[in-house]
C-alpha positions as CSV (number, residue, x, y, z in Angstrom):
1,M,93.7,135.0,108.8
2,R,90.6,135.5,106.9
3,L,90.9,137.3,103.5
4,S,87.2,138.0,103.2
5,E,84.0,137.5,105.4
6,S,82.8,134.9,103.0
7,L,85.8,132.7,103.3
8,P,86.8,130.6,106.3
9,E,89.8,131.5,108.4
10,K,93.0,129.9,107.0
11,L,96.7,129.7,107.8
12,Y,99.0,131.7,105.6
13,Y,102.8,132.2,105.2
14,E,103.6,135.8,105.2
15,L,106.7,136.6,103.1
16,H,108.3,140.1,102.9
17,P,110.6,140.7,99.8
18,A,114.0,141.9,101.1
19,R,114.2,144.8,98.7
20,E,110.6,146.0,98.8
21,A,109.9,147.5,102.2
22,G,106.2,147.4,103.1
23,Q,105.3,144.7,100.7
24,A,104.0,141.3,101.7
25,V,103.0,138.1,99.9
26,F,100.5,135.7,101.6
27,V,100.8,132.1,100.7
28,P,98.1,129.6,101.8
29,A,99.9,127.1,104.0
30,D,97.7,124.3,102.6
31,C,98.6,125.0,98.9
32,E,101.2,122.4,98.2
33,R,102.0,123.7,94.8
34,L,103.0,127.2,96.1
35,C,104.6,125.9,99.4
36,A,106.9,123.7,97.4
37,K,108.4,126.8,95.8
38,I,109.2,128.4,99.2
39,R,112.8,127.6,100.2
40,R,115.6,129.3,102.1
41,V,117.9,131.7,100.3
42,M,121.4,130.3,99.6
43,T,124.3,131.6,101.6
44,K,127.3,133.3,99.9
45,D,129.3,130.2,100.4
46,E,126.6,128.1,98.7
47,V,126.4,130.5,95.8
48,D,130.1,130.4,95.3
49,A,130.2,126.6,95.6
50,L,127.4,126.3,93.1
51,L,129.1,128.7,90.6
52,D,132.4,126.8,91.0
53,R,130.7,123.5,90.5
54,V,128.9,124.8,87.3
55,A,132.1,126.3,85.9
56,A,133.9,123.0,86.6
57,E,131.2,120.9,84.9
58,K,131.1,123.0,81.7
59,P,127.2,122.6,81.3
60,E,126.3,120.5,78.3
61,W,125.0,122.5,75.2
62,I,121.9,121.1,73.6
63,D,122.5,121.5,69.9
64,D,118.8,120.9,68.8
65,K,117.4,124.4,69.1
66,H,113.8,123.1,69.7
67,A,115.0,120.7,72.5
68,R,117.2,123.5,74.0
69,E,114.3,126.0,73.9
70,E,112.0,123.5,75.6
71,H,114.5,122.6,78.3
72,F,115.1,126.4,79.0
73,R,111.3,127.0,79.0
74,K,110.7,124.3,81.6
75,T,113.7,125.4,83.7
76,L,112.5,129.1,83.7
77,A,109.0,127.9,84.7
78,D,110.3,125.7,87.6
79,G,112.3,128.7,89.0
80,V,114.9,126.5,90.8
81,S,117.9,128.8,91.4
82,G,120.6,126.2,90.9
83,E,119.2,125.2,87.5
84,L,118.7,128.8,86.5
85,V,122.4,129.4,87.3
86,R,123.3,126.5,85.2
87,I,121.3,127.9,82.2
88,V,123.1,131.3,82.7
89,C,126.5,129.6,82.9
90,S,125.8,127.4,79.9
91,L,124.8,130.5,77.8
92,Y,127.7,132.6,79.0
93,L,130.1,129.8,78.0
94,K,128.4,129.4,74.6
95,K,128.5,133.2,74.1
96,R,132.2,133.3,74.8
97,E,132.8,130.4,72.4
98,L,130.8,132.0,69.6
99,A,132.5,135.4,70.3
100,A,135.8,133.7,69.6
101,R,134.6,132.8,66.1
102,R,133.0,136.3,65.7
103,R,129.5,135.0,66.1
104,R,126.6,135.7,68.5
105,L,124.0,133.9,70.5
106,S,120.6,133.6,68.8
107,S,118.1,136.2,69.9
108,G,116.1,133.4,71.6
109,D,119.1,132.3,73.7
110,E,119.9,135.8,74.5
111,R,116.3,136.5,75.8
112,T,116.5,133.3,77.9
113,M,119.8,134.4,79.5
114,K,118.3,137.8,80.4
115,A,115.1,136.1,81.7
116,A,117.1,133.6,83.9
117,E,119.4,136.4,85.1
118,R,116.3,138.5,86.2
119,L,114.9,135.4,88.1
120,I,118.0,134.8,90.1
121,E,119.3,138.4,90.5
122,D,117.5,139.2,93.7
123,E,118.1,135.9,95.5
124,L,121.9,135.9,94.6
125,A,122.2,139.7,95.4
126,F,120.8,139.1,98.9
127,A,123.0,136.1,99.5
128,L,126.1,137.9,98.2
129,G,125.4,141.3,99.6
130,I,125.6,143.0,96.4
131,E,123.2,145.0,94.2
132,P,121.0,143.0,91.8
133,G,122.5,144.6,88.7
134,D,125.9,143.3,89.8
135,V,124.9,139.8,89.9
136,P,125.5,139.0,86.2
137,G,129.1,140.4,86.3
138,Y,129.7,138.5,89.6
139,I,128.6,135.2,87.9
140,R,130.7,135.9,84.8
141,A,133.8,136.7,86.9
142,R,133.3,133.6,89.1
143,I,133.0,131.3,86.2
144,G,135.7,133.0,84.1
145,T,133.6,134.3,81.2
146,E,134.2,138.0,81.6
147,E,133.0,139.8,78.4
């Protein structure tokens, strides 16, 4: 397709968000940076297996606040679902640990958890056949960190 008369015709991937009827995103097929982010959506079995793996691994907590923030920032920017799920699970587990001592996550960690949840909600909701708002509860139930 040609986006304007002044530009040459180019090949684009046309993507349609599952929950936004009538919307479309066009990604230039020759843009490696953007095409590298296109991947298939996980299946329900893959999501469940990932959550089971993460729960069994008990993700490592980074004690150094600055190193943890940098790791979280990089992971959020990369947008890889598996890594985002690991962050969410790590934060859920830390939140549960702190709650047992009547303490709370820092506001920065809480913001990171919410940001990561937002990034994975649509994909996991689609894969699981549930509403996006139900995804955090599904994750907590699956990894055993019900609040």
